[in-house]
C-alpha positions as CSV (number, residue, x, y, z in Angstrom):
1,X,-12.2,58.8,44.5
2,X,-12.7,62.5,44.6
3,X,-11.3,64.7,41.7
4,X,-8.9,66.4,44.1
5,X,-7.5,63.1,45.4
6,X,-7.2,61.8,41.8
7,X,-5.5,64.9,40.7
8,X,-2.9,64.7,43.5
9,X,-2.2,61.0,42.7
10,X,-1.8,61.8,39.0
11,X,0.5,64.7,39.6
12,X,2.7,62.5,41.8
13,X,2.8,59.9,39.1
14,X,3.8,62.5,36.5
15,X,6.5,63.8,38.7
16,X,8.0,60.3,38.9
17,X,7.9,59.9,35.1
18,X,9.5,62.9,34.1
19,X,-11.7,70.7,-3.0
20,X,-8.1,70.6,-4.4
21,X,-6.0,67.6,-5.4
22,X,-4.3,66.1,-2.3
23,X,-0.8,67.2,-1.9
24,X,1.9,64.6,-1.7
25,X,3.9,64.1,1.5
26,X,7.2,65.9,1.7
27,X,10.4,65.1,3.5
28,X,12.0,67.3,6.1
29,X,11.7,71.0,5.5
30,X,14.6,72.6,3.7
31,X,17.2,74.4,5.8
32,X,16.2,78.0,6.6
33,X,18.8,80.7,6.4
34,X,19.7,81.8,9.9
35,X,19.3,85.4,9.0
36,X,15.9,84.8,7.6
37,X,14.8,82.9,10.7
38,X,16.1,85.6,13.0
39,X,14.0,88.2,11.1
40,X,10.8,86.1,11.0
41,X,9.0,86.1,14.4
42,X,6.6,83.4,13.2
43,X,9.4,81.0,12.4
44,X,10.9,81.6,15.8
45,X,7.6,81.0,17.5
46,X,7.0,77.7,15.6
47,X,10.5,76.7,16.7
48,X,9.4,76.9,20.3
49,X,7.1,73.9,19.8
50,X,8.8,70.7,20.8
51,X,7.9,67.0,20.2
52,X,8.9,65.9,23.7
53,X,6.7,68.6,25.3
54,X,3.8,67.7,23.0
55,X,4.1,64.0,23.9
56,X,4.4,64.8,27.6
57,X,1.2,66.8,27.5
58,X,-0.7,63.9,25.8
59,X,0.8,61.5,28.4
60,X,-0.3,63.8,31.2
61,X,-3.9,63.7,29.9
62,X,-3.9,59.9,29.6
63,X,-3.2,59.6,33.4
64,X,-7.0,60.4,33.8
65,X,-8.1,57.5,31.6
66,X,-10.7,58.3,29.1
67,X,-11.8,61.5,30.9
68,X,-15.4,60.7,30.3
69,X,-17.7,63.6,31.1
70,X,-19.6,63.6,34.4
71,X,-17.0,61.7,36.3
72,X,-14.3,62.5,38.9
73,X,-11.6,61.7,36.4
74,X,-13.0,64.3,34.0
75,X,-13.2,66.9,36.8
76,X,-9.6,66.1,37.8
77,X,-8.4,66.5,34.2
78,X,-10.1,69.9,34.0
79,X,-8.2,70.9,37.1
80,X,-4.9,69.6,35.7
81,X,-5.4,71.4,32.4
82,X,-6.1,74.7,34.2
83,X,-3.0,74.2,36.4
84,X,-0.9,73.6,33.3
85,X,-2.2,76.7,31.5
86,X,-1.3,78.8,34.5
87,X,2.2,77.3,34.6
88,X,2.7,78.4,31.0
89,X,1.8,82.0,31.9
90,X,-1.8,81.9,30.7
91,X,-3.0,82.9,34.1
92,X,-6.3,84.6,33.3
93,X,-8.1,81.2,33.3
94,X,-11.9,81.0,33.5
95,X,-14.5,78.3,33.3
96,X,-17.8,77.8,31.6
97,X,-20.3,76.1,33.8
98,X,-23.5,74.4,32.5
99,X,-25.8,71.6,33.4
100,X,-25.9,68.3,31.5
101,X,-28.8,66.1,32.8
102,X,-28.5,63.2,30.3
103,X,-26.2,60.5,31.4
104,X,-26.7,57.1,29.9
105,X,-24.6,54.5,28.1
106,X,-26.7,55.0,25.0
107,X,-26.2,58.7,25.0
108,X,-22.5,58.4,25.4
109,X,-22.3,56.3,22.3
110,X,-24.9,58.2,20.3
111,X,-22.5,60.2,18.0
112,X,-19.7,57.8,17.6
113,X,-21.8,54.8,16.6
114,X,-23.0,56.4,13.4
115,X,-19.9,55.6,11.4
116,X,-20.5,56.9,7.9
117,X,-24.1,56.0,7.5
118,X,-25.6,59.2,9.0
119,X,-27.3,57.8,12.1
120,X,-29.2,54.7,11.1
121,X,-30.1,52.7,14.3
122,X,-29.2,49.1,14.0
123,X,-27.3,46.3,15.7
124,X,-23.7,46.8,14.5
125,X,-21.4,44.0,13.3
126,X,-18.2,43.4,15.3
127,X,-15.9,46.5,15.4
128,X,-13.5,46.5,12.5
129,X,-15.5,44.2,10.2
130,X,-15.6,45.1,6.5
131,X,-19.1,46.3,5.7
132,X,-18.9,47.7,2.1
133,X,-16.7,48.7,-0.7
134,X,-17.7,52.3,-1.7
135,X,-18.9,54.6,-2.9
136,X,-21.6,55.4,-0.3
137,X,-22.9,58.4,1.6
138,X,-20.8,59.8,4.4
139,X,-21.2,62.6,6.9
140,X,-21.1,66.3,6.3
141,X,-22.0,65.9,2.7
142,X,-19.0,63.6,2.0
143,X,-18.8,60.5,-0.1
144,X,-17.0,57.3,1.0
145,X,-15.0,55.4,-1.5
146,X,-13.1,52.1,-1.2
147,X,-12.9,49.7,1.7
148,X,-15.0,50.6,4.8
149,X,-15.0,49.1,8.2
150,X,-17.7,49.4,10.9
151,X,-17.1,52.0,13.6
152,X,-18.7,52.5,17.0
153,X,-18.2,53.1,20.7
154,X,-16.9,50.4,23.0
155,X,-19.0,50.2,26.1
156,X,-17.6,46.9,27.3
157,X,-15.2,47.3,30.2
158,X,-13.8,43.7,29.7
159,X,-12.4,44.7,26.4
160,X,-9.8,46.8,28.3
161,X,-7.2,44.2,29.3
162,X,-5.3,46.5,31.7
163,X,-6.9,46.2,35.1
164,X,-5.4,49.4,36.3
165,X,-6.8,51.4,33.4
166,X,-10.1,49.6,33.7
167,X,-10.3,50.7,37.3
168,X,-9.6,54.3,36.4
169,X,-12.4,54.2,33.8
170,X,-14.9,52.4,35.9
171,X,-16.9,55.3,37.5
172,X,-20.0,55.9,35.3
173,X,-21.1,59.3,34.3
174,X,-23.8,61.1,36.4
175,X,-25.9,64.1,35.6
176,X,-25.2,67.6,37.0
177,X,-22.9,70.5,36.5
178,X,-20.1,70.4,33.9
179,X,-17.1,72.7,33.6
180,X,-14.6,73.6,30.8
181,X,-11.6,75.8,31.2
182,X,-10.2,78.5,28.9
183,X,-7.6,81.3,29.0
184,X,-7.0,84.3,26.7
185,X,-4.0,86.0,25.1
186,X,-5.1,89.7,25.2
187,X,-4.4,91.7,22.0
188,X,-2.5,94.9,22.4
189,X,-4.2,97.0,19.7
190,X,-7.4,95.1,19.1
191,X,-8.3,93.4,22.4
192,X,-11.9,93.5,21.3
193,X,-11.4,90.9,18.5
194,X,-10.3,87.3,18.9
195,X,-9.8,83.9,17.4
196,X,-11.0,80.9,19.3
197,X,-8.6,77.9,19.3
198,X,-10.1,74.7,20.8
199,X,-10.0,71.0,21.3
200,X,-12.2,68.7,23.5
201,X,-10.7,67.1,26.6
202,X,-13.4,64.4,27.2
203,X,-13.3,60.9,25.7
204,X,-15.0,57.5,25.8
205,X,-14.3,53.9,25.0
206,X,-12.5,52.4,28.1
207,X,-9.1,53.5,26.9
208,X,-7.0,56.6,27.5
209,X,-8.5,58.9,24.8
210,X,-4.9,59.6,23.8
211,X,-5.8,60.6,20.2
212,X,-9.5,61.4,20.7
213,X,-8.9,64.0,21.9
214,X,-5.8,64.1,24.0
215,X,-3.9,64.9,20.8
216,X,-6.0,68.0,20.1
217,X,-6.1,69.1,23.7
218,X,-2.3,68.9,24.0
219,X,-2.0,70.8,20.7
220,X,-4.1,73.7,22.0
221,X,-2.2,73.7,25.3
222,X,1.2,73.8,23.6
223,X,0.2,76.6,21.3
224,X,-1.1,78.4,24.4
225,X,2.2,77.9,26.0
226,X,4.1,79.5,23.2
227,X,1.8,82.5,22.9
228,X,1.8,83.0,26.7
229,X,5.5,83.8,26.8
230,X,6.0,87.4,28.1
231,X,8.0,88.4,25.0
232,X,5.2,87.4,22.6
233,X,2.7,90.2,21.7
234,X,-0.3,90.0,19.4
235,X,-2.5,92.7,18.0
236,X,-5.7,90.7,18.4
237,X,-6.7,88.4,21.2
238,X,-6.7,84.5,21.1
239,X,-8.8,82.3,23.3
240,X,-7.6,78.8,24.1
241,X,-10.4,76.6,25.2
242,X,-10.7,72.9,26.1
243,X,-14.3,71.8,25.5
244,X,-16.2,69.2,27.6
245,X,-19.1,67.0,26.5
246,X,-18.0,66.8,22.9
247,X,-18.7,63.1,22.9
248,X,-22.3,63.6,23.9
249,X,-23.1,66.0,21.0
250,X,-20.8,69.0,21.4
251,X,-22.7,70.2,24.5
252,X,-19.8,72.1,26.0
253,X,-19.3,74.2,22.8
254,X,-23.1,74.7,22.6
255,X,-23.1,76.0,26.2
256,X,-20.3,78.4,25.4
257,X,-22.2,79.8,22.4
258,X,-25.4,80.1,24.4
259,X,-23.7,82.0,27.2
260,X,-21.2,84.1,25.3
261,X,-22.5,84.9,21.8
262,X,-24.5,88.0,22.9
263,X,-21.5,89.4,24.9
264,X,-19.2,89.8,21.9
265,X,-17.3,93.1,21.7
266,X,-18.9,94.7,24.8
267,X,-16.5,96.7,26.9
268,X,-16.8,95.9,30.6
269,X,-16.7,98.0,32.7
270,X,-17.3,100.9,30.2
271,X,-14.2,102.8,29.5
272,X,-11.9,100.1,30.9
273,X,-10.5,98.8,27.6
274,X,-11.4,95.3,28.7
275,X,-13.6,92.9,26.7
276,X,-14.7,89.8,28.5
277,X,-15.9,88.3,25.2
278,X,-14.1,89.9,22.2
279,X,-15.8,89.7,18.8
280,X,-15.3,86.3,17.2
281,X,-13.2,86.4,14.1
282,X,-12.8,82.7,13.6
283,X,-13.1,79.4,15.4
284,X,-10.5,76.7,14.9
285,X,-11.1,73.2,16.3
286,X,-8.6,70.3,16.7
287,X,-10.0,66.8,17.0
288,X,-7.9,63.6,16.5
289,X,-4.5,64.7,15.2
290,X,-2.2,61.7,15.0
291,X,-3.3,58.6,13.1
292,X,-3.0,58.6,9.3
293,X,-2.2,55.0,8.4
294,X,-4.4,54.9,5.3
295,X,-7.5,53.0,4.2
296,X,-8.3,49.7,5.8
297,X,-7.1,46.6,3.9
298,X,-9.6,44.4,2.1
299,X,-9.8,42.1,5.2
300,X,-10.3,45.0,7.6
301,X,-6.8,45.1,9.0
302,X,-4.7,48.3,9.1
303,X,-1.1,49.2,8.3
304,X,0.9,49.5,11.4
305,X,3.0,52.3,9.9
306,X,1.9,55.8,9.0
307,X,1.4,56.2,5.3
308,X,4.0,58.1,3.3
309,X,1.4,60.6,2.1
310,X,0.1,61.5,5.6
311,X,-1.2,65.0,5.9
312,X,-3.1,67.5,8.1
313,X,-6.7,67.8,7.0
314,X,-8.2,71.3,7.3
315,X,-11.9,71.2,6.8
316,X,-14.7,73.8,6.5
317,X,-18.5,73.2,6.1
318,X,-19.5,74.2,2.6
319,X,-23.2,74.3,3.7
320,X,-22.6,76.8,6.5
321,X,-23.7,80.4,6.5
322,X,-20.0,81.5,6.7
323,X,-18.7,79.0,4.1
324,X,-16.9,81.7,2.1
325,X,-15.1,83.1,5.1
326,X,-14.4,79.6,6.5
327,X,-12.8,78.5,3.2
328,X,-10.6,81.6,3.2
329,X,-9.6,80.7,6.8
330,X,-8.8,77.1,5.8
331,X,-6.6,78.2,3.0
332,X,-4.8,80.6,5.3
333,X,-4.0,77.6,7.4
334,X,-2.8,75.6,4.3
335,X,-0.6,78.6,3.4
336,X,0.9,78.6,6.9
337,X,1.5,74.9,6.7
338,X,3.4,75.4,3.4
339,X,5.6,78.0,5.0
340,X,6.2,76.7,8.5
341,X,5.3,73.0,9.0
342,X,8.3,70.7,9.1
343,X,7.2,67.3,7.9
344,X,3.6,67.0,6.5
345,X,1.5,69.0,4.1
346,X,-2.1,70.2,4.6
347,X,-5.1,69.2,2.6
348,X,-8.2,71.5,2.5
349,X,-11.7,69.8,2.3
350,X,-15.3,71.1,2.5
351,X,-17.1,68.5,4.7
352,X,-16.4,69.6,8.3
353,X,-18.8,67.8,10.6
354,X,-19.2,66.2,14.1
355,X,-16.9,68.3,16.3
356,X,-17.0,71.4,18.4
357,X,-16.7,73.8,15.4
358,X,-20.3,72.8,14.4
359,X,-22.1,75.1,16.9
360,X,-20.1,78.0,15.6
361,X,-20.2,77.4,11.9
362,X,-23.3,79.6,11.2
363,X,-22.1,82.4,13.5
364,X,-18.4,82.9,12.5
365,X,-16.0,81.4,10.0
366,X,-15.1,78.0,11.5
367,X,-12.7,75.2,10.5
368,X,-11.4,72.0,12.0
369,X,-8.0,70.3,11.8
370,X,-7.8,66.5,11.9
371,X,-5.7,63.5,11.0
372,X,-8.1,62.4,8.3
373,X,-11.3,63.7,6.6
374,X,-14.0,63.3,9.2
375,X,-16.9,62.0,7.1
376,X,-15.1,60.1,4.3
377,X,-12.2,58.6,6.2
378,X,-12.6,58.6,10.0
379,X,-16.3,57.8,9.5
380,X,-15.2,54.9,7.3
381,X,-12.9,53.3,9.9
382,X,-9.5,54.7,9.0
383,X,-8.7,55.0,12.7
384,X,-9.4,51.6,14.4
385,X,-8.6,53.2,17.8
386,X,-11.6,55.7,17.6
387,X,-13.6,55.2,20.8
388,X,-11.9,51.9,21.5
389,X,-9.8,50.5,24.4
390,X,-6.7,50.7,22.1
391,X,-6.7,54.5,22.1
392,X,-3.6,54.5,24.4
393,X,-0.5,56.6,24.5
394,X,1.5,53.4,23.9
395,X,-0.3,52.7,20.7
396,X,1.3,55.6,18.8
397,X,4.8,56.0,17.3
398,X,6.9,59.2,17.1
399,X,5.7,59.5,13.5
400,X,2.2,59.7,14.7
401,X,3.0,62.2,17.4
402,X,5.0,64.3,14.9
403,X,1.9,64.5,12.7
404,X,0.1,66.1,15.7
405,X,3.0,68.4,16.2
406,X,2.9,69.5,12.5
407,X,-0.8,70.4,13.0
408,X,0.3,72.5,16.0
409,X,3.0,74.2,13.8
410,X,0.3,74.9,11.2
411,X,-2.1,76.4,13.8
412,X,0.5,78.4,15.6
413,X,1.9,79.9,12.4
414,X,-1.6,80.7,11.0
415,X,-2.9,82.3,14.2
416,X,0.4,84.2,14.6
417,X,-0.1,85.8,11.2
418,X,-3.8,86.5,11.7
419,X,-3.3,88.2,15.0
420,X,-0.1,90.1,14.1
421,X,2.2,88.2,16.5
422,X,5.7,89.6,17.2
423,X,8.5,89.3,19.6
424,X,9.3,92.2,22.0
425,X,12.3,91.8,24.3
């Protein structure tokens, strides 16, 4: 099935289905004085985020199955994302194009199969089995404590019991050209400077990639929707980008860096006041935003309910060349969470790894937002849906989706403050 035919079918379907101590979870945010809210444009912007719209965007992405790179379903999803961005008013969409020649099952599972062991090649035990009780080495310089379960990438189609979804995910990846879409909010006084806000739209595992990374992609799209309103103005620019090929080793982000790094801050044409690639001020990645159910039990099972102390993890890489700036950026996000997030706190950590912020971390202050710490928790099996057939929209509760929405509130508020956002009617 071609990407255009698949896109049309999906659209029809959608139309028919309309280093600090961890902070403790808090209850609903205290009531805000109406006068204070009216005088605070950031609070008003955060109020434009909506749980139903966030869920609908995740749902829309899952209609394309796992959106594996190098397939028609991936290409159709890129088209759908671009159409959605345009519908929000973010109409100056563009695409990065690059070649990805590698296309094997082994390559697709290369990154996800490492778990917390740092890449040792071995025959893994069954997914979800208990393999150790910590501490042990994790990724990104982290340490893993407590119960660990094995992680990996499901490449067995028969583990997907839904025949309709199994059919959607059947087409294998093939080498060739790849595309990823972005749009830009142009700053009014400093259009030559920008923050990059990203999430990856591709997935693997014979599921729907609802959380990895439909949740991060939907977050970026919903933040783009709010900033694209004609009454929202910013001093600095913001680029919203949905990476491809994250699951094969952040190839889409690397292609962007290779093609765009040298173009930063150059006016084109000269004297036009237009900057195709504004100077990078920071890169913010969103990758797996919803599932914070705690450490696996001693038998490898997981709690079905989100843990009371669920939080938004904001990570930087302490080993990067821009560690100081990245840490300051992470704390700016934590401060924004304190001020504007409605349900869950933020936790800052120093072990960012294995996502699209990696190619940027030695070029510009870079951070990632996640549901759990990447190396010490996700890498230890805290999310049993990671790269599995169970990563489905139906797997997650409203509490899970609300955690993703709180991450969106955190990012929107932080970026609004950093870019000088305001409302002009």
